[in-house]
C-alpha positions as CSV (number, residue, x, y, z in Angstrom):
1,X,27.1,40.4,17.4
2,X,26.9,37.9,14.6
3,X,28.2,39.0,11.2
4,X,25.5,39.5,8.5
5,X,27.9,39.0,5.6
6,X,29.0,35.7,7.0
7,X,25.3,34.7,7.3
8,X,24.9,35.5,3.6
9,X,27.7,33.1,2.8
10,X,26.2,30.2,4.7
11,X,24.4,27.3,2.9
12,X,21.1,27.9,4.5
13,X,18.4,30.5,4.0
14,X,18.3,33.5,6.4
15,X,14.7,33.9,7.5
16,X,14.2,37.5,8.7
17,X,11.1,38.8,10.5
18,X,10.0,42.4,10.3
19,X,9.8,44.4,13.5
20,X,8.7,48.0,14.2
21,X,9.4,48.5,17.9
22,X,11.8,47.5,20.7
23,X,9.5,45.0,22.3
24,X,8.9,43.2,19.0
25,X,12.6,43.1,18.5
26,X,13.2,41.6,21.9
27,X,10.6,38.9,21.2
28,X,12.2,38.1,17.8
29,X,15.6,37.7,19.5
30,X,14.2,35.7,22.4
31,X,12.6,33.1,20.1
32,X,15.9,32.6,18.2
33,X,16.0,34.7,15.1
34,X,19.6,35.5,14.0
35,X,18.7,38.9,12.4
36,X,15.7,41.2,11.9
37,X,14.4,43.9,9.7
38,X,13.0,47.3,10.7
39,X,10.0,47.7,8.5
40,X,9.0,51.1,7.1
41,X,5.4,49.9,6.6
42,X,5.2,49.0,10.3
43,X,7.0,52.2,11.4
44,X,4.5,54.4,9.5
45,X,1.5,52.3,10.7
46,X,2.5,52.3,14.4
47,X,3.9,55.8,14.7
48,X,1.2,57.6,12.8
49,X,-1.6,55.1,12.0
50,X,-0.9,55.8,8.4
51,X,-0.1,53.7,5.3
52,X,3.4,53.1,3.8
53,X,2.8,56.0,1.4
54,X,5.8,58.4,2.0
55,X,4.7,59.7,5.4
56,X,7.8,58.8,7.3
57,X,11.2,60.4,6.7
58,X,14.8,60.0,7.9
59,X,14.0,61.3,11.4
60,X,11.4,58.7,12.1
61,X,13.5,55.9,10.5
62,X,16.6,56.9,12.5
63,X,14.8,57.4,15.8
64,X,13.2,54.0,15.5
65,X,16.4,52.4,14.6
66,X,18.1,53.7,17.7
67,X,15.4,52.2,19.9
68,X,15.3,48.8,18.2
69,X,19.1,48.4,17.8
70,X,19.7,49.3,21.5
71,X,17.2,46.6,22.6
72,X,18.8,43.6,20.9
73,X,22.2,42.0,20.3
74,X,21.5,40.5,16.9
75,X,21.9,42.4,13.5
76,X,19.1,44.8,12.5
77,X,18.6,45.7,8.8
78,X,16.8,49.0,8.3
79,X,14.2,49.8,5.7
80,X,15.6,53.1,4.5
81,X,13.0,53.6,1.7
82,X,14.6,55.8,-1.0
83,X,17.2,57.4,1.3
84,X,14.9,60.5,1.7
85,X,16.6,62.7,-0.8
86,X,19.6,62.6,-3.1
87,X,22.9,60.8,-2.9
88,X,24.2,63.1,-0.1
89,X,21.1,62.3,1.9
90,X,21.8,58.6,1.6
91,X,25.4,59.1,2.6
92,X,24.4,61.0,5.7
93,X,21.7,58.4,6.6
94,X,24.1,55.5,6.4
95,X,26.6,57.3,8.6
96,X,23.9,57.9,11.2
97,X,22.5,54.4,11.1
98,X,25.9,52.9,11.7
99,X,26.2,55.0,14.8
100,X,22.8,53.9,15.9
101,X,23.9,50.3,15.7
102,X,22.3,49.1,12.5
103,X,23.9,46.3,10.5
104,X,22.6,47.1,7.1
105,X,20.0,48.9,5.0
106,X,17.5,48.3,2.2
107,X,17.6,51.1,-0.4
108,X,15.0,51.3,-3.1
109,X,14.7,53.0,-6.5
110,X,11.2,54.4,-6.2
111,X,10.4,58.0,-7.0
112,X,9.3,60.0,-3.9
113,X,6.7,59.9,-2.4
114,X,7.3,56.1,-2.3
115,X,4.7,53.5,-1.3
116,X,4.7,49.9,-0.2
117,X,6.2,47.7,-3.0
118,X,3.0,45.7,-3.2
119,X,0.7,48.7,-3.8
120,X,-0.3,50.2,-7.1
121,X,0.9,53.5,-8.6
122,X,4.7,53.1,-8.1
123,X,7.2,55.0,-10.2
124,X,11.0,54.4,-10.3
125,X,13.8,56.9,-10.8
126,X,16.3,56.5,-13.7
127,X,18.9,53.8,-13.1
128,X,21.7,56.4,-13.3
129,X,20.2,58.4,-10.4
130,X,19.8,55.2,-8.3
131,X,23.4,54.2,-9.0
132,X,24.5,57.5,-7.5
133,X,22.5,56.8,-4.3
134,X,23.8,53.2,-4.1
135,X,27.4,54.3,-4.6
136,X,27.0,56.9,-1.9
137,X,25.7,54.3,0.5
138,X,28.6,52.0,-0.2
139,X,31.1,54.8,0.2
140,X,29.5,56.0,3.5
141,X,29.8,52.8,5.4
142,X,32.8,52.4,7.7
143,X,32.0,48.9,9.0
144,X,32.9,46.4,6.3
145,X,30.2,44.0,7.7
146,X,27.4,46.6,7.2
147,X,25.3,45.2,4.3
148,X,23.6,47.2,1.6
149,X,20.6,45.6,-0.1
150,X,19.7,47.2,-3.4
151,X,16.0,47.0,-4.1
152,X,14.3,47.8,-7.4
153,X,10.5,48.2,-7.9
154,X,10.8,48.2,-11.7
155,X,9.0,44.9,-12.1
156,X,5.7,46.8,-11.7
157,X,6.6,49.8,-13.9
158,X,8.8,48.4,-16.6
159,X,8.5,44.6,-16.5
160,X,10.6,41.7,-15.2
161,X,13.4,42.0,-17.8
162,X,14.1,45.6,-16.9
163,X,14.0,44.8,-13.2
164,X,16.6,42.1,-13.7
165,X,18.8,44.4,-15.7
166,X,18.6,46.9,-12.8
167,X,19.4,44.1,-10.4
168,X,22.5,43.1,-12.4
169,X,23.6,46.7,-12.5
170,X,23.2,47.1,-8.8
171,X,25.3,44.0,-8.2
172,X,28.0,45.5,-10.5
173,X,27.9,48.7,-8.5
174,X,28.6,46.8,-5.3
175,X,25.4,45.9,-3.5
176,X,25.7,43.0,-1.1
177,X,22.3,41.6,-1.9
178,X,19.8,42.2,-4.7
179,X,16.0,42.6,-4.2
180,X,13.6,42.5,-7.1
181,X,10.4,43.6,-5.4
182,X,7.0,42.0,-6.1
183,X,7.5,39.2,-8.7
184,X,4.0,37.9,-9.6
185,X,4.7,34.2,-9.7
186,X,7.0,31.3,-8.7
187,X,8.0,31.2,-12.4
188,X,9.2,34.8,-12.2
189,X,11.2,34.0,-9.1
190,X,12.8,31.1,-10.9
191,X,13.9,33.4,-13.7
192,X,15.3,35.9,-11.2
193,X,17.2,33.2,-9.4
194,X,18.8,32.0,-12.6
195,X,19.6,35.5,-14.0
196,X,21.2,37.0,-10.9
197,X,24.0,35.2,-9.2
198,X,24.1,37.1,-5.9
199,X,22.4,36.9,-2.5
200,X,18.7,37.5,-3.4
201,X,15.8,38.7,-1.3
202,X,12.3,37.1,-1.3
203,X,9.6,39.3,0.2
204,X,6.8,37.3,1.8
205,X,3.8,39.4,2.6
206,X,0.5,37.8,3.6
207,X,-1.9,38.8,0.9
208,X,0.8,40.5,-1.2
209,X,1.6,40.3,-4.9
210,X,4.2,37.5,-4.5
211,X,3.0,34.0,-3.8
212,X,3.8,32.7,-0.3
213,X,6.4,30.0,-0.7
214,X,8.4,28.0,1.8
215,X,11.9,29.2,2.7
216,X,13.4,25.8,1.6
217,X,11.8,26.2,-1.9
218,X,12.9,29.8,-2.2
219,X,16.5,28.9,-1.2
220,X,16.6,26.3,-3.8
221,X,15.6,28.9,-6.4
222,X,18.5,31.1,-5.4
223,X,17.1,33.3,-2.7
224,X,19.1,33.9,0.4
225,X,17.2,36.4,2.6
226,X,13.6,35.3,3.2
227,X,11.9,38.4,4.5
228,X,8.6,38.3,6.4
229,X,8.3,42.1,7.0
230,X,4.6,42.4,8.1
231,X,3.8,39.1,9.8
232,X,4.3,40.5,13.3
233,X,2.3,43.7,12.5
234,X,-0.6,41.7,11.0
235,X,-0.6,39.2,13.8
236,X,-0.5,41.9,16.5
237,X,-3.3,43.7,14.7
238,X,-5.4,40.6,14.7
239,X,-4.8,39.9,18.3
240,X,-5.5,43.5,19.3
241,X,-8.8,43.5,17.4
242,X,-9.8,40.2,18.9
243,X,-9.3,41.1,22.5
244,X,-10.7,44.6,22.2
245,X,-13.9,43.2,20.5
246,X,-14.2,40.7,23.4
247,X,-13.7,43.5,26.0
248,X,-16.3,45.7,24.2
249,X,-18.8,42.9,23.8
250,X,-18.6,41.3,27.3
251,X,-16.8,43.9,29.5
252,X,-14.1,41.4,30.4
253,X,-11.1,39.5,28.9
254,X,-11.5,36.4,31.1
255,X,-12.3,34.1,28.2
256,X,-9.1,35.1,26.4
257,X,-6.7,34.7,29.3
258,X,-5.0,31.8,27.6
259,X,-4.4,33.9,24.5
260,X,-2.2,36.5,26.2
261,X,1.0,36.4,28.2
262,X,0.5,37.1,31.9
263,X,2.0,39.9,34.0
264,X,5.0,37.8,35.2
265,X,5.8,36.5,31.7
266,X,5.9,40.0,30.3
267,X,8.0,41.3,33.1
268,X,10.5,38.5,32.4
269,X,10.6,39.5,28.7
270,X,11.5,43.1,29.5
271,X,14.1,41.8,32.1
272,X,12.5,43.3,35.2
273,X,14.7,41.2,37.5
274,X,17.8,42.6,36.0
275,X,16.8,46.2,36.8
276,X,15.6,45.2,40.3
277,X,19.1,43.8,41.0
278,X,20.7,47.0,39.7
279,X,18.3,49.0,41.9
280,X,19.4,47.1,45.0
281,X,23.1,47.5,44.1
282,X,22.9,51.2,43.9
283,X,20.8,51.5,47.1
284,X,23.6,49.5,48.8
285,X,26.3,51.8,47.5
286,X,24.3,54.8,48.6
287,X,24.3,53.5,52.2
288,X,28.0,53.0,52.3
């Protein structure tokens, strides 16, 4: 498996798609992405059909991580929300995620119940409390290549200056990357890039609070991880709505056959031939 920390040291941006299930992870790997992100927003939406509003906990996050990490051989960073409790909860979660095969986490400073960083009504916990959680995450990891991304949502609650102060403190505490969530303009992103000399995260959400900007431009501004957490979820939702509307309207999907993979293509993606060969191998052994 490639080393995430080495990726952060390279001279090119690391573009990371968000995934929420094993098949999406396999597709992301197949098309060539070097790393991926397990999205809490997508996990809540696909497990429960509910918004990113504090409905999932450590159990759902960890179970999904086990499935996704076992399906691919590239690093997976896990959206761990607030850590689902106090510093000890964070410590336990990091231990369990390492065992599950995760290569890193995002840990945020929202007050529970948290919500998507581009939604209204967020609150953040005191910096001292978050520092305890961040310190616990750093202490808990046993793999030196496991990365910890410190996220602050203080831009929305206390302004950009305070958010930058929190980011600087998180860097001092020992975070591997810094994430100032939901800046409102490219100018704000320039200010963040100049103020914090560390690997920075840019969160690109279609229709979100932060303006969509090219990875090349963001990298020039100082951002290293260019995250597209919801693109797969939004695209799959659009495709699902389109084909179901067509099926409901006409009673068939014939007109959309070029818009879907076919039976053989999908079986190739999930490596059917690999398991057919294994099946033959074990049948042969049984006859001996």
